[in-house]
C-alpha positions as CSV (number, residue, x, y, z in Angstrom):
1,M,5.0,-17.5,-44.2
2,I,8.4,-19.2,-43.5
3,K,10.5,-17.7,-41.0
4,F,14.1,-17.0,-40.9
5,G,15.8,-19.4,-38.4
6,L,18.8,-17.5,-37.1
7,A,19.4,-20.4,-34.5
8,T,20.7,-22.4,-37.4
9,S,22.4,-19.8,-39.1
10,F,25.0,-18.5,-36.7
11,V,28.2,-20.6,-37.2
12,A,31.9,-20.4,-36.3
13,G,33.6,-17.6,-38.1
14,A,32.8,-14.4,-36.0
15,T,36.7,-13.7,-35.7
16,L,36.8,-13.4,-39.6
17,L,33.8,-11.0,-39.8
18,L,35.0,-8.8,-37.0
19,A,38.7,-8.7,-37.7
20,T,38.1,-7.7,-41.6
21,A,38.8,-4.2,-42.5
22,A,35.8,-2.9,-44.3
23,S,36.1,-0.5,-47.4
24,Q,34.3,2.8,-46.8
25,P,32.1,4.7,-49.1
26,D,32.1,8.7,-49.4
27,P,32.2,9.6,-45.7
28,S,30.0,12.6,-46.2
29,K,27.4,10.2,-47.3
30,S,27.9,6.9,-45.3
31,V,30.5,5.3,-43.4
32,E,30.6,1.6,-42.9
33,Y,32.3,0.5,-39.6
34,P,34.1,3.7,-38.6
35,T,34.6,1.7,-35.4
36,P,34.3,-2.1,-34.6
37,T,30.8,-1.5,-33.0
38,I,29.3,1.1,-35.3
39,R,27.9,-0.7,-38.2
40,E,27.1,2.4,-40.2
41,E,27.1,6.1,-39.7
42,Q,25.3,8.8,-41.8
43,K,24.4,12.4,-41.6
44,V,20.7,13.2,-41.8
45,V,18.8,16.6,-41.9
46,V,15.9,16.5,-39.6
47,G,13.8,19.6,-39.5
48,G,16.5,21.6,-40.8
49,V,19.3,20.4,-38.4
50,V,22.0,18.2,-39.4
51,E,22.4,15.0,-37.1
52,V,24.5,11.9,-37.2
53,W,22.6,8.7,-37.2
54,Q,24.5,5.4,-36.0
55,L,23.6,1.7,-36.2
56,K,25.5,0.3,-33.5
57,W,26.0,-3.3,-32.3
58,T,25.6,-3.5,-28.5
59,T,26.7,-6.9,-28.5
60,P,29.3,-8.5,-30.7
61,P,27.6,-9.6,-34.2
62,K,27.9,-13.1,-35.3
63,P,27.9,-14.4,-38.9
64,V,24.5,-15.1,-40.5
65,C,24.2,-16.6,-43.9
66,E,28.0,-16.4,-44.2
67,P,29.7,-17.0,-47.6
68,S,28.6,-20.5,-48.6
69,A,26.2,-22.3,-51.0
70,D,23.6,-22.4,-48.5
71,S,23.6,-18.8,-48.1
72,L,22.2,-18.4,-51.8
73,T,19.0,-20.2,-51.0
74,C,15.6,-18.6,-50.2
75,P,15.9,-18.5,-46.4
76,C,19.0,-16.2,-46.9
77,N,17.5,-13.9,-49.5
78,G,18.3,-10.3,-48.4
79,F,20.4,-11.4,-45.6
80,A,23.4,-13.0,-47.2
81,Y,26.1,-12.3,-46.5
82,G,25.2,-10.9,-43.2
83,E,25.7,-10.8,-39.5
84,G,23.2,-10.6,-36.5
85,G,23.1,-9.3,-32.9
86,N,21.5,-6.7,-30.5
87,L,21.5,-3.7,-32.9
88,T,20.5,0.0,-31.8
89,L,19.9,3.1,-34.0
90,F,21.1,6.4,-32.2
91,R,20.5,9.9,-33.2
92,L,23.1,12.4,-32.3
93,R,23.4,16.4,-32.2
94,D,26.6,18.0,-31.6
95,G,28.0,14.6,-30.5
96,K,25.4,14.0,-27.8
97,V,22.7,11.2,-28.0
98,V,19.2,12.6,-28.3
99,D,17.2,9.6,-29.2
100,H,17.7,5.7,-29.9
101,L,15.6,2.8,-30.9
102,D,16.3,-0.9,-30.2
103,L,16.1,-2.5,-33.8
104,S,16.3,-6.1,-32.4
105,Q,12.7,-6.0,-31.0
106,F,11.5,-6.0,-34.6
107,F,12.9,-9.3,-35.4
108,D,11.3,-12.8,-34.4
109,D,14.0,-15.3,-34.1
110,G,17.2,-15.3,-32.0
111,P,20.0,-17.6,-31.3
112,A,18.4,-18.2,-27.9
113,D,15.0,-18.8,-26.4
114,N,13.3,-15.4,-25.7
115,E,16.1,-13.4,-27.4
116,K,15.6,-11.4,-30.5
117,T,18.4,-10.7,-32.8
118,A,18.6,-8.0,-35.6
119,V,20.3,-9.2,-39.1
120,V,21.6,-7.2,-41.6
121,R,23.5,-7.8,-44.7
122,R,27.2,-7.0,-44.6
123,W,28.5,-8.1,-48.0
124,E,26.4,-8.3,-51.2
125,P,26.4,-11.9,-53.0
126,D,27.2,-11.9,-56.6
127,Y,24.6,-14.4,-58.1
128,D,26.4,-14.5,-61.5
129,K,29.7,-15.6,-60.0
130,D,29.6,-16.9,-56.5
131,F,28.5,-20.4,-57.2
132,D,31.6,-21.1,-59.1
133,A,33.7,-18.8,-57.2
134,M,32.8,-20.5,-53.8
135,K,34.6,-23.8,-54.9
136,R,37.7,-22.0,-53.9
137,Q,39.0,-22.5,-50.4
138,D,39.7,-18.8,-50.1
139,F,36.1,-17.8,-51.3
140,P,35.3,-16.4,-47.7
141,A,38.4,-14.2,-47.6
142,L,37.5,-12.8,-51.1
143,V,34.0,-12.0,-49.9
144,T,35.3,-9.8,-47.1
145,K,37.1,-7.5,-49.4
146,R,33.9,-6.3,-51.1
147,R,32.5,-2.9,-50.1
148,V,30.3,-3.4,-46.9
149,A,26.7,-3.0,-47.9
150,Q,24.8,0.2,-47.0
151,V,21.8,-0.4,-44.7
152,M,20.2,3.0,-44.1
153,Q,18.9,4.1,-47.6
154,F,17.0,7.2,-46.8
155,A,13.9,8.5,-48.3
156,D,10.9,10.6,-47.8
157,Y,8.5,7.6,-47.4
158,E,5.6,9.8,-45.9
159,H,5.8,12.4,-48.7
160,N,6.3,15.1,-46.3
161,G,9.4,16.6,-47.6
162,W,11.9,14.8,-44.9
163,Q,14.4,12.2,-46.1
164,S,14.5,10.6,-42.7
165,E,13.2,7.0,-43.2
166,F,14.6,4.0,-44.3
167,Y,13.5,0.3,-45.0
168,L,14.8,-2.6,-42.9
169,Q,14.3,-6.1,-43.7
170,T,13.2,-8.4,-40.8
171,E,12.1,-11.5,-42.6
172,S,12.8,-13.8,-45.6
173,G,10.0,-15.9,-46.7
174,P,9.3,-18.2,-49.5
175,C,11.3,-17.3,-52.5
176,G,10.6,-14.1,-53.9
177,H,9.0,-12.7,-50.7
178,R,10.8,-10.4,-48.2
179,S,9.2,-8.4,-45.6
180,G,10.3,-5.6,-43.2
181,I,9.4,-2.3,-41.7
182,V,10.2,1.4,-42.3
183,I,12.2,3.1,-39.6
184,G,13.0,6.8,-38.8
185,V,11.4,10.1,-38.0
186,S,8.8,12.4,-39.6
187,K,6.9,15.7,-39.1
188,G,4.1,14.0,-37.3
189,N,6.4,11.8,-35.1
190,Q,9.8,13.1,-34.5
191,R,10.9,10.4,-32.3
192,L,12.6,7.3,-33.9
193,H,9.9,4.8,-34.5
194,A,8.6,2.0,-36.8
195,V,5.9,3.2,-39.3
196,G,2.5,1.9,-38.2
197,A,-0.9,1.3,-39.8
198,A,-3.3,4.5,-39.3
199,S,-5.4,2.2,-37.1
200,K,-2.5,1.2,-34.9
201,P,0.1,3.8,-35.2
202,T,2.3,2.5,-32.2
203,K,2.5,-0.9,-33.7
204,A,5.3,-1.9,-36.4
205,L,3.5,-2.5,-39.8
206,Y,5.4,-5.3,-41.7
207,L,4.8,-5.3,-45.4
208,H,6.7,-7.0,-48.5
209,E,9.6,-4.7,-49.8
210,D,7.7,-4.0,-52.9
211,E,4.7,-2.6,-51.1
212,W,6.8,-0.3,-49.1
213,D,8.5,0.8,-52.2
214,A,5.2,1.5,-53.9
215,L,4.3,3.8,-50.8
216,R,7.6,5.4,-51.2
217,R,7.0,6.4,-54.8
218,K,3.2,7.5,-54.4
219,P,1.0,8.4,-51.5
220,G,-1.9,6.3,-52.8
221,P,-4.4,5.2,-52.7
222,F,-3.5,2.3,-55.0
223,E,-3.9,-1.4,-55.2
224,I,-1.1,-3.9,-55.2
225,L,-0.6,-7.5,-55.4
226,D,0.5,-9.2,-52.1
227,W,0.3,-12.9,-52.9
228,A,-0.8,-14.2,-56.2
229,C,-3.0,-17.3,-57.0
230,G,-0.7,-20.4,-57.4
231,D,2.3,-18.7,-55.7
232,H,3.9,-21.4,-53.7
233,A,0.6,-23.4,-54.2
234,A,-1.6,-20.6,-52.7
235,E,-5.3,-21.3,-53.2
236,T,-6.3,-17.7,-52.6
237,E,-5.0,-14.3,-53.9
238,I,-4.3,-11.3,-51.6
239,R,-4.3,-7.7,-52.9
240,L,-4.1,-4.6,-50.7
241,W,-5.3,-1.1,-51.0
242,L,-2.8,1.1,-49.6
243,R,-2.6,4.9,-48.9
244,W,-0.7,7.3,-46.4
245,K,-2.6,9.2,-43.7
246,P,-1.3,11.4,-41.1
247,K,-1.1,8.7,-38.5
248,G,0.4,6.0,-40.8
249,V,-0.6,3.7,-43.5
250,D,-4.2,3.1,-44.1
251,G,-5.3,0.2,-46.2
252,T,-7.6,-2.8,-46.9
253,R,-6.7,-6.6,-47.3
254,R,-8.8,-8.3,-49.7
255,E,-8.7,-12.2,-50.4
256,Y,-10.1,-13.9,-53.4
257,G,-10.6,-17.5,-54.5
258,C,-8.8,-18.7,-57.2
259,L,-10.0,-20.0,-60.6
260,G,-8.4,-22.2,-63.2
261,G,-5.1,-20.7,-64.7
262,F,-4.2,-19.1,-61.4
263,R,-6.9,-16.2,-61.9
264,P,-8.3,-14.6,-59.0
265,G,-12.1,-15.2,-58.7
266,K,-14.6,-14.3,-56.1
267,L,-14.0,-12.1,-53.0
268,L,-13.7,-14.2,-50.0
269,R,-13.2,-11.8,-47.4
270,E,-12.0,-8.2,-46.8
271,G,-10.5,-6.5,-43.6
272,P,-8.2,-3.8,-42.5
273,L,-4.4,-4.0,-42.3
274,S,-4.2,-6.4,-39.5
275,P,-3.1,-10.1,-39.1
276,V,-5.5,-13.0,-39.9
277,S,-3.0,-15.5,-38.5
278,E,0.1,-15.4,-36.4
279,T,2.4,-15.4,-39.6
280,D,0.8,-12.7,-41.6
281,P,3.6,-10.0,-42.3
282,L,1.3,-7.1,-41.4
283,V,0.6,-5.4,-38.0
284,R,2.0,-7.5,-35.1
285,P,0.0,-7.9,-32.0
């Protein structure tokens, strides 16, 4: 898995990002940058009680995958045009903080040694127009006039009736592969947390975006392709069997040999949702 190197992605231009006024969607649903440090604010119903959830920068964010040709390449997929820093999720009831979760801990790379940095998209790229538009000298300024991207897209991932969880991308791997976690609260765990595997519920479970989306749409069990034969020269194919359990996501990881024509062949190994190498986007040690 190719890691997203933030150290090489932080460049001059923070002043432009922080000073630009962001357009705001319907405040009853989501407000982007109501203050310079609050990235996003939304109302969420938790157990019948209305709360306000805030994504808040605890350090000034810096540009990541800022508007340029380099940002429309695979390492920036899902992060362009973005920003990064120390980011914390807060829950408020009647204006008082009742819970919080540091989101930076779930990201691998940072701008300095031993420092983890959260990265989120700020403005959406337009892949049909931006390659030509970026030839203009005022292209970065034009991008900052776009609506700020909404990060917290709430859904009932665990199928328990609570729309109180959202997907957060944490990595961009080889082209076409983005991984992340699901953050929120549930009936079984009413503290902010990253969803884990049923076998390791206290450890964040990292899955591809389409795998989380499949778990959002149906509780399982079902099989889903994780990595195909021939995908980026892969000599094996990986498939996951996934389903929800009360303690988290239960599943099995199966790896097959590849035959001619990029077809899966014999089952080589089978195991639970846990990493077989340091780079597998599953359960982190």
